[in-house]
VMD Tcl script that draws the C-alpha trace (Angstrom):
set ca {
  {40.56 -76.23 64.99}
  {40.95 -74.53 68.37}
  {44.18 -73.99 70.32}
  {44.77 -72.51 73.78}
  {48.53 -72.75 74.28}
  {51.67 -71.84 72.38}
  {52.74 -75.50 72.39}
  {49.48 -76.47 70.65}
  {50.09 -73.82 68.02}
  {53.62 -75.00 67.27}
  {52.38 -78.61 67.06}
  {49.73 -77.55 64.55}
  {52.30 -75.71 62.44}
  {54.67 -78.68 62.50}
  {51.92 -80.92 61.10}
  {50.75 -78.37 58.53}
  {51.60 -79.20 54.89}
  {54.59 -77.10 53.82}
  {52.67 -75.54 50.93}
  {50.69 -73.55 53.51}
  {53.62 -71.17 53.76}
  {51.71 -67.91 54.32}
  {49.63 -66.92 57.31}
  {47.69 -64.03 58.79}
  {46.77 -63.39 62.41}
  {43.69 -61.38 63.36}
  {42.59 -60.22 66.80}
  {38.97 -60.85 65.76}
  {37.20 -63.43 63.62}
  {36.19 -61.08 60.83}
  {36.01 -61.70 57.05}
  {39.21 -61.98 55.01}
  {38.84 -58.84 52.93}
  {41.30 -55.98 52.36}
  {40.54 -52.52 53.73}
  {39.16 -51.15 50.44}
  {36.55 -53.91 50.09}
  {35.26 -54.18 53.65}
  {31.61 -53.62 54.52}
  {29.93 -51.48 57.15}
  {28.90 -53.61 60.13}
  {25.43 -52.05 60.33}
  {24.40 -51.49 56.70}
  {26.31 -54.48 55.29}
  {27.19 -52.36 52.25}
  {30.69 -51.60 51.05}
  {32.39 -48.67 52.72}
  {33.94 -47.44 49.47}
  {32.51 -47.58 45.92}
  {34.78 -48.83 43.13}
  {35.38 -45.38 41.69}
  {36.44 -44.10 45.12}
  {39.04 -46.87 45.46}
  {40.47 -46.00 42.04}
  {40.45 -42.30 42.90}
  {42.27 -42.95 46.20}
  {45.21 -44.45 44.32}
  {45.18 -41.76 41.63}
  {45.26 -39.00 44.25}
  {48.04 -40.76 46.12}
  {50.16 -40.88 42.97}
  {49.55 -37.20 42.26}
  {50.23 -35.93 45.78}
  {52.99 -38.23 47.02}
  {55.77 -37.42 44.54}
  {57.23 -34.59 46.58}
  {57.62 -36.89 49.60}
  {59.30 -39.82 47.80}
  {62.93 -40.20 46.79}
  {62.32 -42.07 43.52}
  {58.61 -42.25 42.62}
  {59.47 -42.92 38.96}
  {60.88 -46.27 40.06}
  {57.35 -47.60 40.73}
  {56.21 -49.32 37.54}
  {52.67 -50.59 38.18}
  {49.54 -50.00 40.23}
  {50.09 -52.99 42.50}
  {53.39 -51.60 43.71}
  {51.75 -48.19 44.16}
  {49.24 -49.96 46.41}
  {52.08 -51.36 48.51}
  {53.33 -47.86 49.18}
  {49.89 -46.34 49.71}
  {48.72 -49.05 52.10}
  {51.73 -48.51 54.35}
  {50.61 -44.92 54.84}
  {47.01 -45.74 55.67}
  {45.25 -45.66 52.30}
  {42.57 -48.34 51.78}
  {43.70 -50.73 49.03}
  {42.80 -54.12 47.56}
  {45.87 -55.71 49.18}
  {45.72 -57.86 52.31}
  {48.84 -58.53 54.40}
  {50.14 -62.06 54.95}
  {53.53 -63.25 56.19}
  {55.84 -66.22 55.78}
  {56.43 -66.18 59.56}
  {53.73 -68.18 61.35}
  {54.99 -67.02 64.75}
  {54.53 -63.40 63.63}
  {50.94 -64.23 62.67}
  {50.32 -65.59 66.14}
  {51.67 -62.40 67.72}
  {49.36 -60.33 65.52}
  {46.43 -62.51 66.57}
  {46.95 -62.02 70.32}
  {48.55 -58.56 70.35}
  {45.45 -56.88 71.82}
  {44.99 -59.38 74.65}
  {45.62 -56.76 77.34}
  {44.04 -53.83 75.50}
  {40.36 -54.70 75.73}
  {37.90 -55.79 78.39}
  {36.21 -58.28 76.07}
  {37.34 -61.86 75.62}
  {37.13 -61.76 71.84}
  {38.34 -64.84 69.99}
  {41.42 -64.46 67.78}
  {42.20 -66.40 64.61}
  {45.16 -67.36 62.43}
  {44.66 -68.25 58.78}
  {47.14 -70.37 56.82}
  {47.29 -69.92 53.05}
  {48.58 -72.14 50.25}
  {49.58 -69.51 47.64}
  {50.39 -72.13 45.02}
  {46.85 -73.49 44.97}
  {45.34 -69.99 45.23}
  {47.19 -68.75 42.16}
  {46.51 -71.96 40.25}
  {42.81 -71.43 40.83}
  {42.61 -67.74 39.96}
  {45.33 -67.11 37.38}
  {46.59 -70.55 36.27}
  {50.06 -69.83 37.62}
  {51.51 -71.69 40.58}
  {54.15 -69.20 41.69}
  {53.73 -66.05 43.76}
  {53.67 -63.04 41.42}
  {56.58 -60.62 41.77}
  {55.19 -57.13 41.16}
  {58.44 -55.21 41.53}
  {59.71 -53.03 38.72}
  {57.60 -54.51 35.91}
  {55.35 -52.54 33.58}
  {53.45 -55.70 32.63}
  {51.96 -56.48 36.04}
  {48.24 -55.68 36.20}
  {46.04 -55.22 39.25}
  {42.98 -56.51 37.40}
  {41.81 -59.31 35.15}
  {42.17 -62.31 37.48}
  {39.46 -64.78 38.47}
  {39.85 -63.97 42.17}
  {42.48 -63.13 44.79}
  {46.12 -63.92 43.99}
  {49.31 -63.99 46.07}
  {51.89 -61.33 45.20}
  {55.20 -60.09 46.55}
  {57.08 -56.85 46.13}
  {60.17 -55.05 47.27}
  {60.62 -54.59 51.00}
  {59.72 -50.91 50.83}
  {60.03 -50.27 54.55}
  {61.39 -51.78 57.74}
  {57.98 -53.03 58.86}
  {57.38 -55.19 55.80}
  {60.93 -56.52 56.09}
  {60.61 -57.31 59.81}
  {57.20 -58.90 59.35}
  {58.38 -60.93 56.33}
  {55.35 -59.62 54.50}
  {53.66 -60.80 51.32}
  {50.21 -59.86 50.08}
  {47.02 -61.16 48.53}
  {45.62 -58.92 45.79}
  {41.83 -58.90 45.48}
  {39.61 -57.95 42.56}
  {36.85 -55.32 42.85}
  {33.98 -57.77 43.35}
  {35.69 -60.56 45.27}
  {33.98 -62.20 48.22}
  {35.93 -62.82 51.46}
  {38.68 -65.37 50.98}
  {37.44 -67.42 53.93}
  {34.16 -67.96 52.04}
  {35.52 -68.77 48.58}
  {38.60 -70.87 49.44}
  {38.44 -74.55 50.36}
  {40.82 -76.49 52.62}
  {43.30 -77.04 49.80}
  {43.90 -73.25 49.86}
  {43.01 -71.96 53.32}
  {43.00 -73.35 56.84}
  {42.11 -71.69 60.12}
  {42.70 -72.03 63.83}
  {40.71 -70.26 66.52}
  {42.16 -68.95 69.79}
  {39.54 -68.45 72.52}
  {39.60 -64.98 74.02}
  {40.39 -66.29 77.48}
  {43.58 -67.93 76.14}
  {45.10 -64.92 74.37}
  {46.81 -63.46 77.45}
  {48.57 -66.70 78.26}
  {49.77 -67.15 74.69}
  {51.02 -63.56 74.49}
  {52.84 -64.08 77.79}
  {54.47 -67.24 76.39}
  {55.60 -65.40 73.26}
  {57.20 -62.65 75.35}
  {58.96 -65.24 77.51}
  {60.60 -66.51 74.32}
  {61.74 -63.02 73.33}
  {59.09 -62.55 70.64}
  {57.78 -59.01 71.10}
  {56.38 -56.05 69.21}
  {59.85 -54.65 68.58}
  {60.30 -57.59 66.21}
  {57.30 -56.75 64.02}
  {57.24 -52.97 64.49}
  {60.94 -51.94 64.48}
  {60.28 -48.47 65.85}
  {61.00 -46.59 69.07}
  {57.30 -46.63 69.95}
  {57.50 -50.43 70.07}
  {60.16 -50.26 72.76}
  {57.73 -48.34 74.98}
  {54.90 -50.71 74.06}
  {57.00 -53.74 75.03}
  {57.94 -52.19 78.38}
  {54.31 -51.46 79.27}
  {53.11 -54.83 78.04}
  {55.73 -56.61 80.11}
  {54.18 -54.96 83.17}
  {50.74 -56.24 82.14}
  {52.18 -59.72 81.69}
  {53.92 -59.65 85.06}
  {50.66 -58.61 86.75}
  {48.75 -61.34 84.91}
  {51.22 -64.04 85.89}
  {51.09 -62.98 89.53}
  {47.31 -63.25 89.47}
  {47.56 -66.73 87.99}
  {49.81 -68.00 90.77}
}
mol new
graphics top color blue
foreach p $ca { graphics top sphere $p radius 0.5 }
foreach p [lrange $ca 0 end-1] q [lrange $ca 1 end] { graphics top cylinder $p $q radius 0.2 }
display resetview
C-alpha cells in the first residue's frame, strides 16, 4: 500500500489489526536484516562472517567492563547485544517500536537531507505470529536478567524485549527482533499474517515530516539529547522554507 499524507497513515493504522503492534520506519526500501547480517551492495556477499560477529560481541564484553557501572548484571548474550548495538557494534538485533508514529518519523527523517527523492517505508509486525512460527511461543521474549535466554537455536527471527538501558530506547519505545546467523530478510520470509508494509513516495516525505512537526512530533522525542534540539531548530527552518515554496 502507498500513502502520501499523514492522514492516510493514521487511517491505515486505525484499520490495522491490533496484533500488528510493532513497527519499523526506514528512509529507504532496503531488506529487513540487522546490521551484522547485511550484504554488500556490489558483491552481494555478507559484510561480516559468522566468526567475526561472534568475535565482535566477545571483544565488547572484554573491553567494556571498565566503562559500565554493573556489567555483571547482564546475564545473557542477547542483553549484551542490546548494550553493544547502542554503541555502534553490528549485532543480530533489529530495532522495532510499539509507537507507529515514531516509525513514521524514522521513515521520513531524512526528507530534507538528500537531493534524491528516495521512497521510504514503514513495516508493521505481528510479534505473536512471528514467535509462534519460529519458536512455538506466542509472547514476546523477555531477555532481561535471565541466564536461560539463548541467542541461538530458533527456526528464524523472534521478537524480544529487554530493559530500557538508555534514554533513546525508552523514548523510542523500542523492542527488537533477534535473527539467527543464516536468516533471510524478514520481508522475504514473512507472509501477511506476520508482516505488512506501506510505501511513502520520496516526493511526499517532506510534506509528511512537516505535518509531524506541526503536531509537535520532532527528533527531540526520539533522540532525547541536546544535539536533537539543534537538529529540530534547523529542520524547522527547512520546513518553513518548504511551506513558503508550496504556497
